[in-house]
C-alpha positions in Angstrom: -1.5 24.9 -16.0 -4.3 23.2 -17.8 -3.4 19.7 -19.1 -5.6 17.5 -21.4 -7.4 14.7 -19.6 -6.9 11.0 -20.4 -4.0 11.5 -22.7 -0.3 10.7 -22.1 1.7 13.4 -20.3 5.5 13.3 -20.7 8.4 14.9 -18.8 7.9 18.5 -20.0 4.1 18.4 -19.3 4.7 17.0 -15.8 7.4 19.6 -14.9 5.1 22.4 -16.1 2.4 21.0 -13.8 4.8 21.0 -10.8 5.5 17.3 -10.7 9.2 16.6 -10.0 11.7 14.2 -11.2 12.0 11.2 -11.6 8.4 11.1 -13.0 8.4 11.0 -16.8 4.9 9.7 -17.6 1.4 10.6 -16.4 -2.2 11.2 -17.2 -4.6 13.9 -15.9 -8.3 13.5 -15.0 -11.0 14.7 -12.7 -12.8 12.9 -9.8 -16.3 11.9 -10.8 -19.4 11.5 -8.5 -19.4 7.7 -8.9 -15.9 7.5 -7.4 -16.8 9.1 -4.1 -17.6 7.1 -0.9 -19.8 7.9 2.1 -17.0 10.0 3.6 -17.1 12.3 0.6 -13.6 11.3 -0.7 -12.4 8.9 -3.4 -13.2 5.3 -2.5 -10.1 3.2 -1.9 -11.0 0.7 -4.6 -11.2 3.4 -7.2 -7.4 4.0 -7.1 -6.9 0.4 -8.4 -9.0 1.3 -11.5 -7.2 4.5 -11.9 -3.8 2.8 -11.8 -5.0 0.1 -14.2 -6.1 2.8 -16.7 -2.7 4.6 -16.4 -0.8 1.3 -16.8 -2.7 0.5 -20.1 -1.9 4.0 -21.4 1.7 3.6 -20.3 2.1 0.2 -22.0 0.6 1.6 -25.2 2.8 4.7 -25.1 6.0 2.8 -24.3 5.2 0.0 -26.8 5.2 -2.7 -24.2 2.4 -4.5 -26.0 4.5 -5.6 -29.0 7.0 -8.4 -28.8 7.8 -10.0 -32.1 4.5 -8.8 -33.5 2.5 -10.4 -30.6 0.9 -8.9 -27.6 2.4 -10.4 -24.4 0.5 -11.2 -21.3 1.4 -8.8 -18.5 -0.4 -9.7 -15.3 -0.6 -8.0 -11.9 1.1 -10.1 -9.2 0.6 -7.8 -6.3 -0.2 -4.2 -5.4 0.1 -1.9 -2.4 -1.3 1.6 -1.7 -0.4 4.4 0.7 -3.1 7.0 1.2 -1.4 10.3 2.3 -4.3 12.7 2.0 -7.9 12.6 0.7 -9.0 13.4 -2.8 -12.4 14.9 -3.2 -15.2 15.3 -5.8 -14.2 17.5 -8.7 -10.5 17.5 -7.8 -8.4 17.5 -10.9 -5.5 15.2 -10.5 -2.5 13.8 -12.4 -1.5 10.2 -12.0 2.1 9.3 -12.6 3.7 5.9 -13.3 7.1 4.5 -13.9 9.0 1.2 -13.8 11.6 1.2 -11.0 12.9 -2.4 -10.7 13.5 -5.2 -13.2 13.6 -8.9 -12.6 14.0 -11.6 -15.2 10.3 -11.9 -16.0 8.8 -9.3 -13.6 9.0 -5.6 -13.1 7.9 -3.2 -10.4 6.0 0.0 -11.1 5.4 3.0 -8.9 2.5 5.3 -9.1 1.5 8.7 -7.6 -1.6 10.8 -7.5 -1.0 14.5 -7.5 -3.6 17.2 -6.7 -2.5 20.8 -7.2 1.1 19.7 -7.2 0.8 17.7 -3.9 1.3 14.0 -3.7 -1.8 12.5 -2.2 -1.5 8.7 -2.9 1.4 6.4 -3.8 1.3 2.8 -5.0 3.6 0.0 -6.2 2.7 -3.0 -8.3 4.7 -6.0 -9.4 3.9 -7.1 -12.9 4.8 -10.4 -14.5 5.2 -11.2 -18.2 3.8 -14.6 -19.3 4.0 -16.8 -22.4 0.8 -18.1 -24.0 1.0 -21.2 -21.8 1.2 -19.0 -18.7 4.9 -19.8 -18.1 7.1 -16.9 -17.2 8.4 -14.9 -20.2 11.8 -13.2 -20.0 11.5 -9.5 -20.4 12.8 -8.8 -23.9 16.0 -6.7 -24.1 14.5 -3.8 -25.9 11.7 -3.4 -23.3 14.2 -3.8 -20.5 16.4 -1.1 -22.0 13.4 1.2 -22.5 12.5 0.9 -18.8 16.1 1.8 -18.0 16.3 4.7 -20.4 12.8 6.2 -19.9 12.3 5.5 -16.2 15.7 4.9 -14.6 14.7 1.3 -13.7 17.4 -0.8 -12.1 17.9 -4.6 -11.9 16.7 -6.0 -8.7 
């Protein structure tokens, strides 16, 4: 199946591309020459950029950027990656992302990179919502409910 690059992919698109539940959001792209390291596979640091791009698209698509008409600060607290198999130049891939765990002001996202229907890389990131003065901001109820409804997130 051919999917459009750099645009939101939703549940039906992902299932058609062979990506299983519980993933409900993704984005397709292709590995570029500048993303390759000396070993001829995607450089480790590139995955962080990929996940940031996906996260921005996810926040826009899921309307996380609007709280009472203002754009909240959402910052990365920590991130971890697990490299399962290499991804090489010109590989077409689909990145998936979802929110899995909710705190009071933080939430955990999971990510996956899929090449030809095979999961090659996984990641998790803890995000924190902040007020203008950098104090923690409670996740608004409508965003919390959206994470639950769309991604199956649970309180943790």
